[in-house]
PASEBA-1860 file (N, C-alpha, C; in nm, 3 decimals):
! residues 187
1> MSKKSKVE> 0.081/-0.118/0.000/0.000/0.000/0.000/0.085/0.125/0.000 ~ 0.038/0.221/-0.062/0.115/0.344/-0.068/0.084/0.429/0.053 ~ 0.171/0.523/0.076/0.154/0.610/0.191/0.026/0.690/0.180 ~ -0.007/0.729/0.061/-0.126/0.808/0.040/-0.251/0.729/0.077 ~ -0.259/0.608/0.035/-0.378/0.529/0.062/-0.391/0.498/0.210 ~ -0.275/0.475/0.280/-0.281/0.450/0.425/-0.330/0.575/0.498 ~ -0.289/0.690/0.457/-0.331/0.815/0.519/-0.481/0.836/0.496 ~ -0.524/0.810/0.375/-0.665/0.825/0.345/-0.749/0.726/0.425
9> EMEGELND> -0.696/0.603/0.440/-0.768/0.502/0.515/-0.779/0.541/0.663 ~ -0.673/0.595/0.719/-0.673/0.638/0.859/-0.767/0.756/0.880 ~ -0.769/0.848/0.785/-0.858/0.961/0.797/-1.004/0.915/0.788 ~ -1.031/0.818/0.703/-1.165/0.763/0.691/-1.208/0.698/0.822 ~ -1.116/0.622/0.885/-1.148/0.558/1.012/-1.171/0.662/1.121 ~ -1.087/0.763/1.120/-1.100/0.871/1.217/-1.236/0.940/1.202 ~ -1.274/0.971/1.078/-1.404/1.034/1.051/-1.520/0.945/1.095 ~ -1.510/0.815/1.066/-1.617/0.722/1.106/-1.632/0.717/1.257
17> SQIAENPE> -1.519/0.715/1.329/-1.527/0.709/1.476/-1.584/0.840/1.533 ~ -1.545/0.952/1.474/-1.599/1.080/1.520/-1.749/1.090/1.493 ~ -1.790/1.041/1.380/-1.933/1.045/1.346/-2.011/0.957/1.440 ~ -1.958/0.840/1.473/-2.029/0.750/1.565/-2.038/0.811/1.704 ~ -1.934/0.883/1.746/-1.934/0.943/1.879/-2.018/1.070/1.885 ~ -2.022/1.147/1.781/-2.089/1.276/1.780/-2.201/1.274/1.674 ~ -2.324/1.255/1.716/-2.434/1.248/1.620/-2.459/1.378/1.544 ~ -2.417/1.491/1.602/-2.437/1.619/1.533/-2.355/1.622/1.404
25> LNDATSET> -2.235/1.563/1.409/-2.154/1.557/1.289/-2.219/1.465/1.187 ~ -2.285/1.362/1.236/-2.352/1.268/1.148/-2.457/1.339/1.065 ~ -2.537/1.427/1.128/-2.639/1.502/1.056/-2.578/1.596/0.954 ~ -2.467/1.657/0.993/-2.404/1.756/0.905/-2.341/1.690/0.785 ~ -2.283/1.573/0.803/-2.210/1.509/0.693/-2.297/1.417/0.611 ~ -2.412/1.374/0.666/-2.498/1.282/0.591/-2.577/1.358/0.487 ~ -2.648/1.283/0.405/-2.729/1.343/0.300/-2.851/1.413/0.361 ~ -2.910/1.503/0.291/-3.022/1.583/0.343/-3.157/1.514/0.327
33> TPEEELSV> -3.166/1.399/0.264/-3.295/1.334/0.244/-3.362/1.290/0.374 ~ -3.290/1.235/0.478/-3.362/1.200/0.600/-3.426/1.322/0.667 ~ -3.357/1.437/0.662/-3.416/1.558/0.719/-3.542/1.597/0.643 ~ -3.534/1.588/0.511/-3.650/1.621/0.430/-3.764/1.525/0.459 ~ -3.730/1.396/0.476/-3.834/1.299/0.507/-3.898/1.331/0.642 ~ -3.816/1.367/0.741/-3.870/1.403/0.872/-3.957/1.528/0.861 ~ -3.910/1.625/0.786/-3.989/1.746/0.775/-4.120/1.719/0.699 ~ -4.115/1.634/0.599/-4.237/1.597/0.527/-4.329/1.520/0.621
41> EDQLREEL> -4.269/1.430/0.699/-4.346/1.353/0.797/-4.409/1.446/0.900 ~ -4.330/1.543/0.948/-4.383/1.640/1.044/-4.494/1.723/0.981 ~ -4.475/1.762/0.857/-4.578/1.839/0.788/-4.707/1.758/0.776 ~ -4.693/1.633/0.742/-4.812/1.547/0.731/-4.881/1.529/0.866 ~ -4.801/1.517/0.972/-4.859/1.507/1.106/-4.934/1.633/1.142 ~ -4.876/1.749/1.112/-4.942/1.877/1.139/-5.072/1.890/1.060 ~ -5.067/1.851/0.932/-5.188/1.856/0.851/-5.295/1.762/0.906 ~ -5.253/1.644/0.949/-5.347/1.549/1.006/-5.409/1.606/1.134
49> AKEKDKFL> -5.327/1.667/1.219/-5.378/1.727/1.342/-5.477/1.839/1.310 ~ -5.445/1.920/1.210/-5.537/2.028/1.170/-5.669/1.971/1.120 ~ -5.662/1.868/1.038/-5.784/1.807/0.985/-5.866/1.742/1.097 ~ -5.799/1.678/1.193/-5.870/1.619/1.307/-5.942/1.727/1.387 ~ -5.871/1.837/1.412/-5.930/1.949/1.486/-6.050/2.006/1.410 ~ -6.033/2.023/1.280/-6.141/2.075/1.197/-6.262/1.980/1.200 ~ -6.236/1.850/1.193/-6.343/1.750/1.198/-6.414/1.754/1.332 ~ -6.339/1.761/1.442/-6.400/1.764/1.575/-6.487/1.887/1.593
57> RLFAEFEN> -6.438/2.000/1.546/-6.517/2.123/1.556/-6.645/2.114/1.474 ~ -6.633/2.060/1.354/-6.750/2.044/1.269/-6.850/1.948/1.331 ~ -6.800/1.840/1.389/-6.887/1.742/1.454/-6.958/1.804/1.574 ~ -6.886/1.880/1.655/-6.946/1.946/1.771/-7.051/2.048/1.726 ~ -7.020/2.121/1.621/-7.115/2.220/1.569/-7.243/2.151/1.519 ~ -7.226/2.037/1.454/-7.342/1.962/1.405/-7.425/1.908/1.521 ~ -7.361/1.858/1.626/-7.432/1.810/1.744/-7.512/1.924/1.809 ~ -7.451/2.041/1.819/-7.522/2.158/1.875/-7.642/2.195/1.788
65> FKKRTSKE> -7.624/2.188/1.657/-7.733/2.217/1.565/-7.848/2.119/1.584 ~ -7.816/1.990/1.598/-7.921/1.889/1.619/-7.996/1.915/1.749 ~ -7.922/1.945/1.856/-7.987/1.972/1.984/-8.077/2.096/1.976 ~ -8.025/2.201/1.913/-8.101/2.325/1.903/-8.229/2.305/1.821 ~ -8.220/2.238/1.707/-8.339/2.218/1.625/-8.438/2.124/1.694 ~ -8.387/2.026/1.765/-8.475/1.936/1.840/-8.552/2.014/1.947 ~ -8.482/2.102/2.018/-8.547/2.183/2.122/-8.649/2.277/2.059 ~ -8.615/2.337/1.946/-8.708/2.427/1.878/-8.833/2.353/1.833
73> RMDLFKTA> -8.816/2.231/1.783/-8.931/2.151/1.741/-9.020/2.117/1.859 ~ -8.958/2.081/1.972/-9.037/2.048/2.090/-9.115/2.170/2.138 ~ -9.050/2.287/2.137/-9.119/2.410/2.176/-9.233/2.441/2.080 ~ -9.211/2.416/1.951/-9.315/2.441/1.852/-9.434/2.350/1.876 ~ -9.408/2.222/1.905/-9.519/2.130/1.932/-9.594/2.169/2.059 ~ -9.520/2.216/2.159/-9.585/2.254/2.285/-9.676/2.375/2.266 ~ -9.635/2.467/2.183/-9.710/2.592/2.169/-9.781/2.602/2.034 ~ -9.796/2.490/1.966/-9.860/2.493/1.833/-10.002/2.546/1.840
81> GQEVMVSL> -10.072/2.513/1.947/-10.211/2.557/1.960/-10.227/2.687/2.034 ~ -10.121/2.766/2.045/-10.128/2.888/2.124/-10.233/2.985/2.070 ~ -10.240/3.002/1.939/-10.338/3.096/1.883/-10.480/3.052/1.915 ~ -10.506/2.922/1.903/-10.639/2.870/1.933/-10.671/2.891/2.081 ~ -10.572/2.862/2.167/-10.593/2.878/2.311/-10.622/3.024/2.346 ~ -10.548/3.115/2.288/-10.568/3.257/2.316/-10.707/3.300/2.271 ~ -10.753/3.247/2.158/-10.886/3.285/2.111/-10.998/3.223/2.196 ~ -10.968/3.116/2.271/-11.068/3.053/2.359/-11.074/3.117/2.498
89> LPILDDFD> -10.975/3.195/2.534/-10.972/3.256/2.668/-11.092/3.348/2.695 ~ -11.137/3.430/2.600/-11.257/3.510/2.627/-11.381/3.424/2.653 ~ -11.387/3.306/2.593/-11.499/3.216/2.618/-11.495/3.167/2.763 ~ -11.376/3.140/2.814/-11.362/3.103/2.955/-11.410/3.216/3.045 ~ -11.373/3.338/3.009/-11.418/3.453/3.088/-11.571/3.464/3.085 ~ -11.630/3.441/2.968/-11.776/3.446/2.956/-11.842/3.338/3.040 ~ -11.783/3.220/3.042/-11.836/3.113/3.127/-11.835/3.154/3.274 ~ -11.725/3.216/3.317/-11.717/3.259/3.458/-11.826/3.362/3.489
97> RALKELSK> -11.846/3.459/3.398/-11.950/3.560/3.420/-12.090/3.496/3.419 ~ -12.111/3.402/3.328/-12.242/3.336/3.320/-12.269/3.255/3.446 ~ -12.168/3.184/3.496/-12.186/3.106/3.618/-12.214/3.197/3.738 ~ -12.149/3.311/3.739/-12.172/3.406/3.849/-12.316/3.455/3.848 ~ -12.367/3.486/3.731/-12.505/3.535/3.720/-12.606/3.423/3.743 ~ -12.576/3.302/3.693/-12.669/3.190/3.711/-12.677/3.145/3.857 ~ -12.569/3.168/3.932/-12.573/3.130/4.073/-12.672/3.217/4.150 ~ -12.700/3.336/4.099/-12.796/3.427/4.164/-12.941/3.388/4.131
105> SEDKEMFK> -12.959/3.314/4.022/-13.096/3.283/3.979/-13.154/3.166/4.059 ~ -13.282/3.146/4.040/-13.355/3.041/4.111/-13.336/2.904/4.044 ~ -13.300/2.902/3.918/-13.294/2.776/3.842/-13.159/2.706/3.867 ~ -13.159/2.615/3.963/-13.036/2.545/4.001/-12.996/2.438/3.898 ~ -13.094/2.383/3.827/-13.064/2.282/3.726/-12.987/2.343/3.608 ~ -13.026/2.462/3.568/-12.954/2.530/3.460/-12.811/2.561/3.504 ~ -12.797/2.605/3.628/-12.666/2.635/3.683/-12.577/2.510/3.679 ~ -12.632/2.395/3.720/-12.554/2.270/3.720/-12.516/2.229/3.578
113> GVELINNK> -12.607/2.247/3.482/-12.579/2.212/3.342/-12.466/2.297/3.285 ~ -12.475/2.426/3.306/-12.370/2.517/3.256/-12.238/2.489/3.328 ~ -12.245/2.459/3.455/-12.125/2.428/3.532/-12.057/2.300/3.480 ~ -12.135/2.200/3.444/-12.079/2.078/3.386/-12.008/2.105/3.253 ~ -12.073/2.184/3.169/-12.011/2.220/3.040/-11.882/2.297/3.064 ~ -11.886/2.392/3.159/-11.768/2.471/3.193/-11.654/2.380/3.241 ~ -11.685/2.286/3.330/-11.582/2.196/3.383/-11.522/2.108/3.272 ~ -11.608/2.058/3.185/-11.559/1.974/3.074/-11.469/2.055/2.981
121> FRETLKAK> -11.511/2.177/2.952/-11.432/2.265/2.865/-11.295/2.295/2.927 ~ -11.295/2.327/3.056/-11.169/2.357/3.126/-11.077/2.234/3.132 ~ -11.133/2.117/3.157/-11.052/1.995/3.164/-10.991/1.962/3.028 ~ -11.066/1.985/2.922/-11.014/1.961/2.788/-10.897/2.055/2.759 ~ -10.912/2.181/2.794/-10.804/2.277/2.771/-10.683/2.246/2.860 ~ -10.711/2.201/2.982/-10.602/2.164/3.073/-10.523/2.046/3.019 ~ -10.594/1.950/2.958/-10.527/1.834/2.898/-10.437/1.876/2.782 ~ -10.468/1.987/2.718/-10.386/2.038/2.608/-10.274/2.131/2.657
129> GLEQIEVG> -10.261/2.148/2.789/-10.149/2.225/2.844/-10.183/2.362/2.899 ~ -10.307/2.400/2.896/-10.346/2.532/2.947/-10.361/2.527/3.099 ~ -10.298/2.621/3.166/-10.307/2.630/3.312/-10.344/2.773/3.351 ~ -10.425/2.784/3.454/-10.459/2.916/3.506/-10.350/2.959/3.604 ~ -10.310/3.084/3.597/-10.212/3.138/3.691/-10.289/3.177/3.816 ~ -10.253/3.115/3.926/-10.324/3.140/4.051/-10.278/3.273/4.111 ~ -10.373/3.364/4.124/-10.348/3.496/4.183/-10.461/3.525/4.279 ~ -10.424/3.571/4.397/-10.527/3.605/4.495/-10.499/3.739/4.559
137> EGDVFDAE> -10.600/3.788/4.629/-10.583/3.914/4.700/-10.477/3.896/4.808 ~ -10.388/3.992/4.820/-10.284/3.987/4.921/-10.153/3.928/4.870 ~ -10.153/3.873/4.748/-10.028/3.821/4.691/-9.935/3.936/4.656 ~ -9.807/3.910/4.659/-9.708/4.012/4.624/-9.712/4.035/4.473 ~ -9.709/4.161/4.433/-9.711/4.197/4.291/-9.576/4.165/4.228 ~ -9.580/4.093/4.116/-9.459/4.058/4.041/-9.478/4.111/3.898 ~ -9.400/4.210/3.859/-9.416/4.275/3.729/-9.392/4.179/3.612 ~ -9.316/4.071/3.635/-9.290/3.975/3.527/-9.410/3.884/3.501
145> VHDAITQI> -9.495/3.866/3.602/-9.609/3.775/3.590/-9.739/3.853/3.578 ~ -9.756/3.956/3.660/-9.882/4.029/3.667/-9.879/4.154/3.578 ~ -9.997/4.195/3.538/-10.014/4.318/3.460/-10.098/4.413/3.544 ~ -10.034/4.516/3.600/-10.105/4.611/3.685/-10.181/4.710/3.597 ~ -10.313/4.709/3.611/-10.390/4.802/3.529/-10.416/4.933/3.601 ~ -10.410/4.930/3.735/-10.426/5.054/3.811/-10.372/5.035/3.952 ~ -10.349/5.148/4.017/-10.307/5.146/4.158/-10.408/5.229/4.236 ~ -10.444/5.176/4.352/-10.536/5.250/4.439/-10.474/5.255/4.578
153> PAPNKKLK> -10.520/5.350/4.660/-10.468/5.353/4.797/-10.504/5.222/4.869 ~ -10.406/5.166/4.937/-10.426/5.039/5.006/-10.520/5.058/5.125 ~ -10.616/4.966/5.145/-10.707/4.976/5.259/-10.635/4.967/5.393 ~ -10.524/4.894/5.397/-10.442/4.889/5.519/-10.295/4.875/5.479 ~ -10.207/4.892/5.578/-10.063/4.893/5.549/-10.012/4.758/5.498 ~ -10.080/4.651/5.535/-10.036/4.518/5.493/-10.051/4.496/5.342 ~ -10.142/4.568/5.279/-10.168/4.549/5.136/-10.090/4.645/5.046 ~ -9.999/4.724/5.103/-9.917/4.814/5.021/-9.823/4.732/4.933
161> GKIIDVVE> -9.828/4.758/4.802/-9.742/4.687/4.708/-9.792/4.546/4.678 ~ -9.911/4.515/4.725/-9.968/4.382/4.703/-10.094/4.392/4.618 ~ -10.140/4.278/4.572/-10.257/4.272/4.485/-10.383/4.289/4.570 ~ -10.467/4.381/4.528/-10.593/4.407/4.598/-10.709/4.336/4.528 ~ -10.708/4.337/4.393/-10.817/4.275/4.319/-10.763/4.217/4.188 ~ -10.826/4.108/4.141/-10.791/4.047/4.012/-10.904/4.079/3.916 ~ -10.873/4.156/3.812/-10.973/4.198/3.715/-10.992/4.091/3.607 ~ -10.880/4.033/3.560/-10.887/3.930/3.456/-10.784/3.821/3.488
169> KGFKLGER> -10.824/3.695/3.477/-10.736/3.582/3.509/-10.628/3.568/3.404 ~ -10.515/3.515/3.447/-10.404/3.490/3.357/-10.389/3.342/3.330 ~ -10.326/3.308/3.216/-10.310/3.168/3.177/-10.171/3.143/3.120 ~ -10.127/3.018/3.140/-10.000/2.972/3.084/-10.028/2.854/2.992 ~ -9.950/2.843/2.888/-9.952/2.726/2.800/-9.815/2.663/2.811 ~ -9.808/2.553/2.884/-9.678/2.495/2.916/-9.609/2.585/3.016 ~ -9.492/2.633/2.980/-9.417/2.725/3.067/-9.432/2.870/3.023 ~ -9.495/2.893/2.910/-9.507/3.028/2.854/-9.639/3.092/2.897
177> IIRHPKVV> -9.629/3.216/2.944/-9.750/3.291/2.981/-9.812/3.345/2.853 ~ -9.938/3.307/2.829/-10.004/3.356/2.707/-10.100/3.472/2.737 ~ -10.137/3.487/2.863/-10.213/3.606/2.906/-10.180/3.633/3.051 ~ -10.127/3.753/3.076/-10.092/3.794/3.212/-10.218/3.830/3.289 ~ -10.223/3.794/3.417/-10.340/3.834/3.495/-10.340/3.985/3.517 ~ -10.454/4.045/3.496/-10.468/4.191/3.514/-10.514/4.215/3.658 ~ -10.435/4.296/3.729/-10.460/4.314/3.872/-10.461/4.461/3.911 ~ -10.521/4.486/4.027/-10.519/4.619/4.089/-10.424/4.609/4.207
185> VGN> -10.332/4.705/4.215/-10.227/4.703/4.318/-10.249/4.817/4.417 ~ -10.226/4.787/4.543/-10.237/4.890/4.647/-10.107/4.968/4.659 ~ -10.124/5.100/4.683/-10.001/5.179/4.699/-10.006/5.264/4.823
END
């Protein structure tokens, strides 16, 4: 072997041992394709993570949409007959006035007949979700529930800010108030 080839062989061995000991030199002296492959791999991982995030957000948005539309449909079914119920409320008021006047008359059989019809009518409406809002004299006035049509001086101090008289009954359909009770408040 010539001196040149022995020197080259020793330098090659020296370089190999340095590369094995120092991985940083290995990256610097090796070809750039593994780095490119890692960067491509990293890019693909990032794209996959972005797509997964996008999919999860879209899925969550769709689930919220389903819940919202389901709730809206249920509310629509509950209040579908609201217009009909509101138009029947004056008839209920008329029944109450008729029963009040018939109770004063001598004809008890007519009173019982009208009372039966009234009870059947009320039970039918109750089965469809109509409820009367219970309001009595002496109850605390609540502006969210009651509709104050007038204020009068309270007959005593206990009735200040409270309901003195109920002029018109209020009704709810499910949880929604369809007619607020009209009341007189003491001041």
